[in-house]
Backbone as a ProteinNet text record, in pm:
[ID]
protein_1_A
[PRIMARY]
MARFETYRDAFPNARLTRKPNGVLEVALHTEGGKLIFNGHTHEQFVDLFHAIGEDRDNRVVILTGTGDAFMDEIRPDGFDFFTPLGYDKILREGVKVLSNILDIEVPMITALNGPVLLHSEYALLTDIILATPETVFQDKPHFEFGIVPGDGMHIVWPEVIGSIRGRYFLLTRQVLDAATAKEWGVVNEIVPADRLLARAHEIADGIATLPPLTSRYTRMALTQRLRRVVAEGASYGLALEGISAAQVARDMAAQG
[TERTIARY]
11400.1	11539	11592.8	11675.8	11774.7	11839.1	11863.8	11960	12040.8	12171.1	12332.6	12315.8	12238	12231.4	12205.1	12092.8	12033.1	12126.7	12244.6	12276.7	12456	12482.4	12611.6	12690.6	12636.2	12679.2	12635.5	12542.8	12509.4	12572.2	12659	12746.3	12891.1	12886.9	13032.1	13122.4	13114	13254.4	13248.3	13179.5	13249.2	13212.2	13348.3	13347	13324.5	13223.9	13165.2	13209.3	13206.7	13227.7	13219.6	13155	13097.9	13133.3	13200.3	13202.7	13118.8	13119.7	12984.2	12973.7	13053.8	13034.3	12984	12961.8	12887.1	12944.4	13106.6	13199.8	13159.7	13163	13137.4	13217.7	13300.8	13436.8	13395.4	13402.8	13382.1	13490.9	13500.9	13641.4	13592.9	13604.3	13588.2	13678.7	13641.4	13740.4	13691.8	13801.3	13712.6	13808.7	13695.6	13744.6	13885.4	13875.9	13945.6	14056.1	14070.9	14208.3	14127.8	14266.8	14205.9	14134.7	14001.8	13851.6	13933.6	13839.7	13849.5	13701.6	13694.7	13564.5	13496.6	13371.7	13254.7	13159.3	13048.3	12905.2	12844.4	12914	12829.7	12854.9	12981.2	13032.4	12926.6	12938.7	12859.4	12701.8	12632	12484.3	12502.5	12571.5	12560.5	12629	12701.3	12740.9	12600.2	12547.1	12398.3	12347.7	12321.7	12257.9	12324.6	12450.3	12558.8	12520.4	12570.8	12568.8	12424.2	12290	12169.2	12136.2	12218.1	12191.5	12231.3	12368.3	12446.1	12388.4	12300.2	12244.2	12099.3	12057.1	11913.4	11931.3	12098.1	12049.8	12155.1	12024.5	12064	12147	12185	12300.9	12368.6	12423.9	12572	12592.8	12730.2	12738.3	12860	12972	13059.3	13128.1	13129.3	13139.9	13290.8	13344.1	13507.9	13514.9	13528.8	13570.9	13686.3	13722.1	13855	13845.9	13996.1	14030.3	14087.7	14130.1	14184.2	14309.8	14406.9	14526.3	14615	14692.9	14781.1	14716.2	14575	14507.8	14360.2	14336.3	14201.4	14109.7	14089.1	14026.2	14131.3	14185.9	14273.7	14261.3	14145.3	14147.3	13978.5	13968.7	13814.5	13773.2	13689.2	13669.5	13511.3	13535.6	13360	13257.6	13276.3	13215.3	13058.4	12944.8	12804.1	12756.6	12865.1	12813.6	12770.9	12661.1	12637	12621.4	12735.3	12732.4	12709.5	12641	12610.5	12492.7	12389.2	12228.6	12216.9	12051.1	11970.4	11948.4	11872.2	11885.6	11970.9	12069.3	12167.5	12240.3	12269.9	12299	12216.3	12092.5	11999.8	12033.2	12051.5	12076	12244.3	12322.2	12417.4	12379.1	12326.8	12321.9	12221.1	12123.2	12017.8	12093.5	12222.6	12315.6	12399.1	12428.6	12560.7	12505.6	12374.9	12320	12287.8	12202.1	12168.6	12312.8	12424.4	12508.6	12545.1	12583.9	12652	12522.4	12421.6	12286	12276.8	12314.3	12324.3	12433.5	12553	12688.3	12609.5	12570.4	12535.1	12423.3	12304.1	12219.4	12274.3	12379.7	12484.2	12499.2	12410	12404.2	12475.7	12574	12692.1	12816.1	12904.1	13026.8	13085.8	13179.8	13226.7	13420.5	13437.2	13590.6	13619.6	13702.1	13775.8	13925.6	13994.8	14138.1	14175.4	14250.1	14250.1	14402.9	14390.3	14533.2	14587.5	14612.5	14658.3	14615.5	14671.9	14646.5	14437.6	14392.5	14263.1	14243.3	14225.7	14233.7	14110.5	13994.7	13849.4	13770.1	13673.5	13585.7	13625.2	13708.2	13760	13653.7	13541.7	13465.2	13387.3	13368.3	13316.5	13392.7	13515.6	13631	13560.8	13605.9	13560.7	13416.7	13338.1	13187.4	13183.9	13310.7	13317.1	13396	13388.4	13443.5	13574.8	13683.8	13802.6	13844.4	13973.6	14020.6	14174.6	14154.2	14314.6	14418.4	14525.2	14590.5	14751.7	14780	14926.3	15023.2	15170.7	15264.5	15224.9	15178.8	15163.3	15077.3	14958.5	14835.6	14847.9	14804.7	14789.7	14647.3	14589.5	14480.7	14496.9	14391.6	14381.7	14248.8	14209.2	14090.8	14150.2	14182.1	14236.5	14144.6	14022.3	13926.1	13873.7	13814	13733.6	13778.5	13873.4	13982.8	13975.6	14079.5	14094.1	14023.1	13887.4	13771	13687.5	13758.5	13667.6	13552.1	13535.3	13427.1	13432.4	13312.9	13323.7	13349	13409.3	13409.6	13298.9	13222.7	13031.3	13000.1	13063.5	12973.5	12977.1	13028.1	13042.9	13197.4	13293.9	13393.8	13425.2	13325	13328.4	13264.6	13193.5	13146.5	13221.9	13262.1	13334.1	13468.4	13578.8	13672.4	13715	13634.8	13654.2	13585.8	13481.9	13445.3	13559.9	13644.1	13739.2	13866.8	13946.1	14056.4	14036.4	13931	13935.6	13871	13819.5	13766.7	13893.2	13975.4	14084.7	14176.1	14204.9	14292.1	14210.4	14068	14001.6	13962.6	13925.9	13974.3	14098	14189.6	14315.6	14366.4	14292.7	14338	14260.9	14135.3	14057.7	14082.2	14133	14176.6	14305.2	14371	14480.9	14571.1	14455.7	14474.5	14584.8	14553.6	14725.7	14720.2	14821	14841.4	14884.4	14833.9	14795.1	14873.2	14969.8	15087.3	15024.2	15030.3	14990	14994.9	15140	15181	15098.8	15101.1	15012.2	14883.6	14812.7	14693.8	14663.5	14766.2	14741.4	14738.7	14822.5	14851.5	14694.7	14665.3	14534.2	14409.3	14460.6	14312.6	14239.3	14274.1	14199.1	14202.8	14307.5	14374.7	14405.1	14357.5	14369.4	14503.3	14520.8	14671	14703.3	14808.3	14944.1	15004.6	14941.1	14930.7	15053.6	15154	15234.8	15103.9	15124.6	15019.8	15042.1	15099.2	15072.5	15000	14967	14899.4	14788.7	14772.5	14596	14511.3	14458.9	14317.2	14375.1	14424.3	14432.1	14422	14461.8	14480.1	14319.9	14242.8	14071.7	13998.6	14019.7	13975.4	13982	14101.8	14107.8	14038.3	14037.1	13960.7	13759.5	13723.3	13610.6	13554.1	13662.1	13611	13586.3	13675.2	13639.8	13523.6	13437.5	13358.5	13245.1	13259.8	13148.6	13072.5	13205.8	13174.2	13045.2	13088.3	12967.5	12813.7	12703.4	12602.2	12545.2	12431.9	12405.5	12344.8	12271	12218.8	12304	12409.1	12530.2	12568.7	12659.6	12703.1	12645.5	12525.9	12456.1	12457.5	12369.6	12339.7	12468.3	12574	12689	12703.5	12687.3	12727.1	12590.2	12523.7	12431.8	12465.7	12477.3	12527	12606.6	12764.8	12871.3	12835.3	12769.4	12750	12621.6	12545.7	12432.2	12484	12600	12634.9	12652.9	12725.4	12762.1	12621.1	12523.9	12396.5	12345.1	12357.9	12281.2	12369	12485	12578.9	12552.1	12511	12531.9	12398.4	12301.7	12181.4	12152.9	12218.6	12247.6	12292.3	12392.1	12509.8	12529.3	12481	12516	12435.3	12312.1	12255.6	12302.6	12334.6	12325.5	12497	12580	12716.8	12704.9	12634.4	12623.5	12563.4	12428.7	12361.9	12526	12599	12677.6	12764.3	12833.6	12880.2	12847.6	12705.1	12625.7	12637.2	12605.4	12633.6	12744.4	12839.3	12990.7	13001.4	12981.7	12955.8	12919.4	12797.3	12726.2	12805.2	12894.4	12948.2	13053.5	13152.6	13237.5	13223.3	13073.2	13011.5	13034.7	12973.4	12947.1	13092.3	13181.9	13320.7	13342.8	13318	13392.5	13315.4	13171.9	13102.3	13151	13167.6	13245.9	13396.6	13480.1	13603.4	13584.3	13478.9	13454.1	13378.5
-3810.1	-3771.2	-3859.8	-3892	-3938.5	-3837.7	-3859.7	-3766.3	-3834.1	-3762.1	-3805.2	-3918.4	-3785.4	-3880.5	-4043.5	-4059.3	-4188.9	-4321.2	-4256.6	-4395.4	-4381.1	-4228.4	-4233	-4369.1	-4423.8	-4523.8	-4670.3	-4663.2	-4834.6	-4893.2	-4854.9	-4977.2	-5042.3	-5160.8	-5130.3	-5139	-5160.8	-5143.3	-4998.3	-4913.2	-4787.7	-4649	-4607	-4497.9	-4351	-4298.4	-4145.2	-4068.2	-3946.2	-3843.6	-3707.7	-3599.4	-3485.4	-3376.6	-3307.5	-3119.6	-3060.8	-2943.9	-2838.2	-2781.3	-2771.2	-2777.3	-2865	-2984.3	-3094.1	-3227.9	-3202.7	-3258.9	-3415.5	-3521.7	-3656.7	-3744	-3744.3	-3891.2	-4037.7	-4121.1	-4250.5	-4332.3	-4399.6	-4489.4	-4632.9	-4710	-4855.3	-4909.9	-5019.2	-5095.3	-5224.6	-5267.5	-5404.2	-5416.6	-5365.7	-5348.6	-5249	-5158.1	-5047.2	-5030.1	-5166.5	-5182.3	-5167.2	-5235.7	-5269.8	-5339.9	-5316.8	-5371.3	-5517.6	-5588	-5758.7	-5762.6	-5771.4	-5770.9	-5942.6	-5921.3	-6048.5	-6027.7	-6099.9	-6149.4	-6046.3	-6013.3	-5926.3	-5769	-5725.6	-5580.6	-5578.2	-5693.1	-5682.7	-5630.1	-5663.2	-5636.9	-5547.9	-5499.3	-5346	-5232.2	-5220.4	-5130.7	-5092.9	-5203.1	-5143.7	-5011.6	-5038.2	-4974	-4858.7	-4823.1	-4745.1	-4648	-4665	-4600.2	-4532.5	-4619.1	-4536	-4410.3	-4479.7	-4381.1	-4239.5	-4288.9	-4138.8	-4021.9	-4133.4	-4049.2	-4013	-4013.6	-3989.6	-3846.8	-3879.6	-3732.3	-3597	-3535.6	-3363.4	-3275.9	-3273.1	-3231.9	-3253.7	-3387.5	-3429.7	-3286.8	-3253.8	-3185	-3251.3	-3315.5	-3400.8	-3483.2	-3608	-3710	-3787.7	-3826.2	-3879.4	-4028.3	-4062.1	-4232.3	-4294.4	-4357.4	-4383.6	-4501.8	-4550.7	-4709.8	-4674.1	-4783.5	-4757.1	-4863.1	-4813.1	-4916.4	-4915.8	-5015.7	-4982.6	-5037.9	-5075.5	-5077	-5047.5	-4998.2	-4971.4	-5089	-5211.7	-5312.7	-5406.4	-5510.6	-5603.5	-5743.1	-5784.2	-5908.1	-5946.5	-6046.9	-6102	-6232.3	-6257.8	-6433.6	-6460.9	-6579.9	-6619.8	-6633.4	-6579.1	-6596.8	-6456.4	-6553.2	-6500.5	-6470.7	-6504.4	-6548.3	-6697.7	-6679.5	-6823	-6822	-6838.8	-6836.5	-6946.4	-7072	-7201.4	-7269.2	-7145.6	-7208.1	-7090.8	-7113.9	-7058.1	-6872.5	-6919.8	-6846.9	-6749.8	-6821	-6747.3	-6620	-6693.8	-6585.7	-6477.5	-6526.1	-6414	-6317.6	-6298.3	-6219	-6167.3	-6241.3	-6175.3	-6058.6	-6135.5	-6061.3	-5912.1	-5927.1	-5835.2	-5701.3	-5733.3	-5631.3	-5585.2	-5669.7	-5623.1	-5532.6	-5553.1	-5426.8	-5318.2	-5316.4	-5237.4	-5140	-5226.9	-5118.1	-5015.7	-5051.8	-4974.5	-4823.4	-4906.4	-4786	-4704.6	-4728.3	-4665.5	-4545	-4600.6	-4525.8	-4446.1	-4442.7	-4321.1	-4245.4	-4283.1	-4216.4	-4105.4	-4152.8	-4010.8	-3892.6	-3801.7	-3705.2	-3575	-3582.3	-3499	-3552	-3456.9	-3497.5	-3584.3	-3682	-3754	-3794.9	-3800.6	-3838.2	-3930.1	-3996.1	-4145.8	-4148.4	-4155.4	-4135.2	-4300.2	-4313.8	-4464.3	-4492	-4530.6	-4516.8	-4660	-4731.1	-4844.2	-4913.9	-5051.8	-5183.8	-5130.1	-5133.7	-5209.6	-5344.3	-5459.1	-5582.5	-5617	-5543.8	-5603.8	-5483.4	-5495.3	-5359.7	-5256.4	-5251.8	-5102.4	-5033.6	-5108.4	-5046.4	-4899.9	-4996.6	-4889.9	-4711.2	-4759.6	-4624	-4513.6	-4613.1	-4564.8	-4554.7	-4511	-4438.9	-4345	-4277.8	-4156.8	-4039.5	-3949.8	-3819.8	-3793.5	-3769.3	-3744.5	-3831.1	-3936.2	-4059.1	-3964.6	-3983.6	-3961.8	-4112.4	-4116.3	-4237.4	-4215.4	-4284.2	-4307.5	-4362	-4346.3	-4422.9	-4558.2	-4612.4	-4790.7	-4823	-4746.2	-4777.2	-4850.8	-4959.8	-5055.3	-5109.1	-5118	-5181.7	-5321.2	-5397.3	-5560	-5602.8	-5725.3	-5780.3	-5876.4	-5943.2	-6076.2	-6195.9	-6143	-6284.6	-6343.5	-6277.9	-6344.5	-6490.9	-6478.3	-6585.6	-6681.7	-6610.8	-6727.1	-6812.7	-6764.1	-6832.6	-6938	-6856.4	-6931.6	-6859.9	-6772	-6671.3	-6550.5	-6530.6	-6401.4	-6315.4	-6158.9	-6061.2	-6003.5	-6012.8	-5964.1	-5859.8	-5831	-5755.9	-5610	-5552.1	-5398.4	-5394.5	-5446.3	-5463.3	-5479.5	-5537	-5579.6	-5429.6	-5348.4	-5214.6	-5137.3	-5087.2	-5002.8	-4960.2	-5054.9	-5045.6	-5002.5	-5114.4	-5062.1	-4935.5	-4869.3	-4764.8	-4622.8	-4674.3	-4582.8	-4555.2	-4710.1	-4671.7	-4759	-4784.9	-4839.2	-4943.8	-5001.4	-5114.5	-5255	-5167.5	-5302.9	-5311.9	-5218.9	-5212	-5255.7	-5209.9	-5275.6	-5431	-5489.7	-5652.2	-5706	-5656.6	-5701.4	-5690.6	-5608	-5556.2	-5685.3	-5698.2	-5837	-5951.3	-5989.4	-6102.6	-6179.7	-6073.9	-6114	-6082.2	-6030.7	-5991.3	-5895.5	-5808.5	-5716.6	-5617.2	-5605.5	-5503.6	-5387	-5297.9	-5182	-5073.5	-4986.7	-4917.9	-4799	-4709.6	-4549.9	-4467.5	-4513.7	-4396.5	-4441	-4581.7	-4604.1	-4562.9	-4625.7	-4536.8	-4425.8	-4327	-4203.5	-4164.2	-4192.9	-4189.6	-4216.2	-4358.8	-4392.6	-4304.2	-4230.9	-4158	-4220.9	-4336.2	-4382.2	-4277.3	-4224.6	-4193.9	-4031.8	-3944.4	-3772.8	-3723.4	-3798.6	-3738.5	-3841	-3790.3	-3930.3	-3869.5	-3920.5	-3833.7	-3907.6	-3820.4	-3911.3	-3930.2	-4091.4	-4117.7	-4012.5	-3942.1	-3906.3	-3763.3	-3730.6	-3593	-3628.7	-3769.5	-3797.7	-3745.3	-3777.8	-3747.4	-3581.2	-3517.9	-3351.3	-3285.8	-3378.2	-3320.5	-3351.1	-3457.3	-3530.4	-3384.4	-3339.7	-3238.2	-3117.3	-3077.8	-2969.4	-2925.5	-3040.5	-3047.4	-3041.7	-3118.9	-3131.6	-2995.9	-2940.9	-2786.1	-2721	-2706	-2619.5	-2648	-2753.7	-2821.8	-2766.5	-2737.1	-2781.6	-2581.4	-2505.3	-2361.3	-2350.6	-2432.3	-2429.3	-2414.1	-2350.1	-2314.3	-2489	-2551.4	-2678.5	-2754.8	-2681.9	-2742.2	-2765.4	-2623.1	-2647.9	-2771	-2791.8	-2927.1	-3009.7	-3059.7	-3137.5	-3197.7	-3076.7	-3114.5	-3161.3	-3077.7	-3141.6	-3284.1	-3321.2	-3465.7	-3553.8	-3510.3	-3591	-3550.8	-3490.2	-3405.8	-3549.3	-3541.6	-3642.1	-3760.8	-3817.5	-3963.3	-4010.9	-3908	-3972.9	-4074.3	-4076.3	-4228.2	-4307.5	-4310.8	-4417.2	-4474.2	-4390.9	-4467.9	-4559.6	-4507.7	-4572.7	-4727.1	-4696.7	-4825.9	-4934.4	-4848.2	-4955.9	-5027.7	-4920.4	-5030.3	-5085.7	-5076.7	-5198.1	-5306.2	-5314.8	-5415.3	-5483.7	-5459.6	-5497.8	-5646	-5613.4	-5766.4	-5877.1	-5827.5	-5961.9	-5964.5	-5871.4	-5917.4	-6031	-5992.2	-6049.6	-6185.2	-6240.9	-6326.7	-6439.6	-6363.2	-6478	-6510.9	-6421.1	-6453	-6585.8	-6583.6	-6701.8	-6787.9	-6782.9	-6905.4	-7009.2	-6928.2	-6934	-6998.1	-6964.8	-7001.2	-7128.5	-7169.2	-7279.8	-7409.6	-7368.9	-7485	-7506.2	-7389.3	-7440.7	-7536.1	-7475.4	-7587.2	-7717.6	-7704.4	-7839.8	-7960.1	-7853.6	-7915.4	-7980.7	-7897.8	-7916.8	-8018	-8007.9	-8171.2	-8302.5	-8282.9	-8408.3	-8460	-8321	-8381.7	-8427.4	-8356.4	-8453.7	-8544.9
-4758.5	-4744.8	-4634.3	-4663.1	-4542.6	-4473.9	-4307.6	-4213.6	-4169.7	-4176.3	-4158.7	-4003.1	-3939.3	-3782.7	-3795.2	-3895.9	-3864.7	-3958.7	-4035.6	-4132.6	-4105.1	-4014.4	-4002.3	-3887.3	-3817.7	-3752	-3782.3	-3876.7	-3955.5	-4030.3	-4055.7	-4160.4	-4105.2	-4053.1	-3953.9	-4066.3	-4206	-4263	-4370.1	-4287.3	-4381.4	-4209.9	-4234.5	-4143	-4185.2	-4149.1	-4216.5	-4153.4	-4194.3	-4136.6	-4218.4	-4141.4	-4246.4	-4221.1	-4288.1	-4212.1	-4249	-4192.5	-4206.4	-4333.5	-4459.9	-4537.6	-4650.8	-4586.9	-4684.1	-4728	-4691.8	-4747.2	-4709.9	-4689.4	-4687.8	-4699.5	-4613.6	-4633.6	-4560.2	-4666.5	-4670.7	-4643.6	-4540.9	-4546.1	-4506.5	-4609.8	-4592.3	-4528.4	-4439.8	-4382.8	-4305.4	-4270.9	-4139.3	-4002.3	-3916.3	-3809.2	-3786.6	-3838.3	-3815.7	-3914	-3984	-4033.6	-4214.9	-4300.3	-4470.8	-4443.5	-4574.1	-4603.5	-4648.4	-4591.2	-4634.4	-4698.2	-4806.2	-4920.2	-4902.6	-4889.4	-4889.4	-4915.2	-4857.9	-4911.6	-4831.7	-4713.9	-4627.2	-4636.2	-4671.5	-4747	-4892.3	-4971.4	-5086.3	-5044.2	-4967.1	-4925.1	-4851	-4764.5	-4670.1	-4786.3	-4894.4	-4956.5	-5081.2	-5077.5	-5141.6	-5064.4	-4926.2	-4871.9	-4835	-4806.3	-4751.2	-4888.9	-5004.7	-5143.3	-5127.6	-5126.7	-5098.5	-5013.1	-4916.1	-4784.9	-4817.4	-4846	-4891.1	-5002.1	-5116.9	-5198.7	-5210.3	-5076.1	-5080.7	-4930.2	-4896.2	-4813.1	-4898.5	-4909.4	-4988.8	-4935.5	-4787.9	-4734.4	-4763.1	-4826.7	-4866.9	-4991.8	-5005.8	-5126.3	-5207.3	-5146.9	-5229.2	-5143.2	-5200.7	-5124.7	-5189.9	-5091.8	-5083.3	-5061.4	-5102.9	-5103.7	-5095.3	-4983.5	-4961	-4907.9	-4870.8	-4796.2	-4687.1	-4616.5	-4468.9	-4462.8	-4394.2	-4429.2	-4581.8	-4610.2	-4705.5	-4832	-4845.1	-4988.3	-4950.3	-5077.4	-5107.4	-5074.1	-5180.2	-5161.4	-5249	-5183.4	-5240.4	-5187.4	-5127.8	-5023.2	-5017.2	-5080	-5079.7	-4986.1	-4936.5	-4876.7	-4920.2	-4892.9	-4957.1	-4875.2	-4771.4	-4612.6	-4660.6	-4639.3	-4671.8	-4831.4	-4881.5	-5061.6	-5059.9	-5187.2	-5221.4	-5389.8	-5431.8	-5579.2	-5649	-5551.1	-5663.8	-5627.5	-5567.4	-5591	-5672.1	-5738.1	-5791.4	-5687.2	-5575.9	-5453.5	-5474.5	-5421.7	-5363.9	-5469.1	-5593.4	-5696.6	-5741.2	-5733.1	-5765.9	-5622.8	-5531.2	-5419.3	-5493.4	-5533.3	-5541.6	-5718.3	-5787.6	-5911.3	-5847	-5769.7	-5760.1	-5642.4	-5565.7	-5482	-5630.1	-5707.2	-5776.6	-5852.8	-5921.2	-6052.4	-5907.3	-5825.3	-5727.6	-5702.6	-5651.7	-5583.4	-5688.9	-5803.8	-5929.1	-5919.3	-5965.4	-5971	-5864	-5765.4	-5615.7	-5609.2	-5708	-5652.4	-5767.7	-5871.9	-5979.3	-5956.8	-5887.9	-5816.1	-5699.5	-5652.2	-5588.5	-5666.8	-5643.4	-5755.6	-5702.5	-5621.5	-5601.1	-5654.3	-5659.5	-5739.1	-5626.8	-5688.8	-5588.4	-5630.4	-5538.2	-5513.6	-5508.8	-5561.6	-5511.1	-5473.6	-5323.5	-5280.9	-5263.5	-5360.6	-5333.3	-5271.6	-5151.2	-5094.1	-5111.3	-5209.8	-5243.1	-5302.9	-5361.8	-5434.3	-5445.6	-5597.7	-5635.9	-5695.8	-5619	-5709.1	-5734.3	-5627.1	-5690.3	-5640.6	-5744.3	-5735.9	-5783.6	-5892.7	-5893	-6000.1	-5972.1	-6085.1	-5974	-5843.5	-5766.1	-5806.6	-5804	-5772.6	-5945.6	-6077.5	-6164.8	-6228.5	-6111.8	-6138.4	-6068.5	-5989.2	-5961.9	-6028.5	-5988.1	-6094.4	-6107.1	-5980.4	-5988.1	-5881.6	-5952.9	-5875.7	-5861.6	-5726.3	-5691.2	-5646.4	-5677.8	-5672.7	-5564.8	-5514.1	-5445.1	-5565.6	-5522.4	-5625.9	-5612	-5465.4	-5478.7	-5538.4	-5561.8	-5623.7	-5732.3	-5740.5	-5857	-5876	-6019.6	-6059.4	-6107.2	-6078.9	-6097.3	-6089.9	-6181.9	-6160.6	-6128.4	-6010.2	-5987.6	-5947.5	-5885.8	-5793.9	-5908.5	-6051.6	-6093.7	-6187.9	-6231.5	-6288.1	-6200.7	-6098.5	-5985.3	-5950.4	-5938.1	-5899.5	-6022	-6145.4	-6290.8	-6309.5	-6305.3	-6307.8	-6377.8	-6464.4	-6547.1	-6507.3	-6510.3	-6432	-6528	-6478	-6509.4	-6468.9	-6333.1	-6206.8	-6227.6	-6348.2	-6384	-6423.8	-6417.1	-6447.4	-6623.9	-6685.2	-6827.1	-6843.3	-6782.9	-6880.9	-6863.4	-6768.3	-6696.6	-6740.1	-6714.9	-6789.1	-6927	-7025.7	-7142.4	-7181.2	-7121.4	-7137.4	-7084.7	-6982.6	-6928.4	-7024.6	-7031.9	-7093.1	-7290.5	-7317.6	-7470.9	-7433.9	-7563.5	-7560.2	-7584.7	-7674.2	-7677.3	-7555.7	-7513	-7391.1	-7279.9	-7247.2	-7158.7	-7167.8	-7292.9	-7276.5	-7240.9	-7318.5	-7254.2	-7116.6	-7024.3	-6901.1	-6850.6	-6860.1	-6799.9	-6832.6	-6989.2	-6963.8	-6964	-6963.5	-6882.6	-6774.1	-6658.7	-6539.2	-6534.2	-6619.9	-6641.9	-6480.1	-6447.8	-6322.7	-6387.2	-6381.9	-6402.7	-6283.6	-6293.4	-6207.6	-6229.3	-6085.9	-6127.6	-6223.9	-6259.5	-6361.7	-6463.5	-6555.2	-6683.7	-6667.2	-6536.7	-6514.2	-6518.4	-6506.2	-6494.4	-6674.4	-6720.7	-6877.9	-6957.3	-6923.4	-6948.6	-6914.1	-6855.5	-6808.5	-6724.4	-6605.7	-6507.3	-6380.4	-6390.6	-6275.4	-6298.3	-6198.2	-6237	-6130.6	-6053.1	-5977.1	-5919.1	-5889.6	-5814.3	-5728	-5597.3	-5445.7	-5370.2	-5308	-5184.3	-5108.3	-4986.1	-4923.6	-4795.5	-4777.3	-4658.5	-4682.2	-4795.3	-4867.6	-4958.3	-4974.3	-5034.9	-4980.7	-4858.9	-4845.1	-4814.1	-4754	-4797.4	-4916.7	-4981.8	-5146.9	-5213.4	-5160.7	-5169.1	-5102.2	-5016.8	-4924.1	-5004.5	-5072.1	-5091.7	-5216.5	-5294.2	-5409.7	-5395.7	-5316.7	-5225.5	-5167.4	-5095.4	-5052.1	-5166.4	-5265.5	-5401.3	-5462.2	-5464.9	-5535.3	-5462.8	-5341.9	-5226.4	-5201.3	-5250.5	-5266	-5390.6	-5483.3	-5610.2	-5545	-5634.7	-5562.9	-5578.3	-5470.6	-5479.8	-5592	-5654.8	-5795.1	-5892.2	-5925.4	-5996.6	-5997.1	-5894.5	-5866	-5863.4	-5791.1	-5825.8	-5957.8	-6044.9	-6189	-6252.3	-6231.3	-6294	-6327.1	-6168.7	-6168.3	-6258.1	-6243.9	-6289.2	-6463.6	-6492.4	-6680	-6709	-6586.6	-6685.7	-6641.3	-6558	-6563.5	-6662.9	-6701.4	-6785.5	-6890.2	-6933.5	-7045.8	-6958.3	-6819.7	-6777.7	-6681	-6674.2	-6579.2	-6730.1	-6852.8	-6957	-6996.1	-6990	-7013.2	-6904.5	-6812	-6666.5	-6669.1	-6712.7	-6707.9	-6834.9	-6937	-7042.6	-7006.2	-6956.3	-6896.9	-6802.3	-6704.6	-6565.2	-6563.2	-6558	-6533.8	-6614	-6754.7	-6860.9	-6812.7	-6751.4	-6694.1	-6586.7	-6516.3	-6386.7	-6396.8	-6528.4	-6531.5	-6625.9	-6702.8	-6742.8	-6619.5	-6539.3	-6426.8	-6333.2	-6338	-6247.8	-6318.3	-6439.7	-6507.3	-6515.9	-6541.7	-6532	-6369.5	-6276.7	-6116	-6095.8	-6185.7	-6168.1	-6238.6	-6367.8	-6403.9	-6319.8	-6226.1	-6167.2	-6055.6	-5995	-5895.2	-5977.4	-6066.8	-6112.1	-6123.7	-6205	-6163.1	-6049.8	-5962.6	-5816.6	-5745.4	-5763.5	-5733.4	-5785.6	-5947.3	-6010.7	-5950.4	-5922.2	-5834.9	-5726.3	-5652.6	-5520.4	-5497.5
[MASK]
++++++++++++++++++++++++++++++++++++++++++++++++++++++++++++++++++++++++++++++++++++++++++++++++++++++++++++++++++++++++++++++++++++++++++++++++++++++++++++++++++++++++++++++++++++++++++++++++++++++++++++++++++++++++++++++++++++++++++++++++++++++++++++++++

């Protein structure tokens, strides 16, 4: 079993704080500001969610961002999409990070502090989602890079908003505002930015009063279907993404 002291300061892109009642707040960031996602964070978050899930003293997890966005910028540093071994690493990490989120066997709350333009599947694998009025959802980078959105987006969005809406969202790079997201069941509450974390902690503190096994087993029961669909589709989707990335690399080489 992991101990909080052993991993609290182990992740340069996640600020971890835990209250005495076991409510763990995880704030994603880059050098104290808005998170900039890259290949290094892709690798790091696999271990982050694994460590959180292995710590039985965590009672509720709040996932949030820093600054004015939850996740809206990606850079290529640390990624190798264009060689077999490089993409093998991406595929393994991509599958593992989803399963590690679902292996966190305590209730999870995501407090979206702004736009989510990539990896919104992380949030959608949690149990309660709060957003600010400024929050918007989009799958921006996949088609910009010319690759398949196969890293879990293809599974989770149709699962949450329905097959037809989910496919439209991905294929058209639809921008989904907070109000529509709430109407469609993506978001539970829209909260002013200055109240967002307070509201997340209010809900978390209430859940933390439940008997530990009750809250833990409820999370497990509620995510059983998600575990199954992720296990069935994550590797396949990421393999298709890798094939499309190989074609992009070939086209780039031909043009160069």
